[in-house]
Residue, then its C-alpha position, 0 to 999 in steps of 0.5 A: x410557339x408551344x409546339x415549337x418549343x417543345x420539339x426544339x427541346x426535345x430535339x437537344x435532348x435527344x441529341x445529348x442522349x445520343x452522344x453522351x452517357x449520364x454523368x459524362x460532362x464535357x467542357x465547353x468554356x473552362x472553368x464556367x460551362x460545361x455540358x454535363x447530362x444528368x437525370x433529375x428525378x425531381x422539380x426545380x432544384x430536386x425538389x419532390x425528387x423520386x416523386x416522378x407520378x406525382x409531378x406528371x400529374x401536376x404538370x397536366x394540371x397546370x397545362x389544363x389551368x393555362x389552357x382553359x383559364x388564360x388560352x381557350x377562348x382568348x383573344x390574345x396579343x403576340x406577346x401573351x402568345x409567346x409567353x404562354x406558348x414558351x411556358x407550355x411548350x417548356x412544361x411539355x418538354x420536362x413532362x414528356x421526359x417524365x412520361x418517357x425516361x421517368x426523369x428530366x433530362x438536364x445538361x446545362x451545367x454552369x459555375x459562376x464565381x465559384x458557385x456551381x449552379x444546378x444543371x438544368x435544360x432548354x425547358x427549364x429556360x423557357x419556363x423562367x423567361x415565360x414567367x418573366x414575360x407574364x410578370x412584364x405583361x402583368x406590371x405593364x398592365x397595372x401600370x396602364x391601368x393606374x395611368x388611364x385612371x388618372x387622366 
């Protein structure tokens, strides 16, 4: 799942880089959704802007922690495999951008009810979805533990 996520993320980014210039915006749904090519030298919402090397190191550390603490040697259920795969794929997608371009390639630009969200990419979506899935698994696991103790 991680490799597939990484490949799909990089494929989309490379297509956009091939056909667009930085700062260029293409309206997809007027007033709601644009494809806008920007580079982000920070993390989410431009946190730690211009700290590319630090963000590369953090990404590598997080990937190693994810692998050695949660994946290696574990008999993971399919749900966990998907969750961790999406997380690793998202992290790797943005890591490749930082190493190759010294910035993350962002392009999804939404305006909802007059609020123009920060531009983001598929890797960001994968990270968010994976975190939601991991929280669901934790909650589901806790409920199972509570219900089995009360029987």
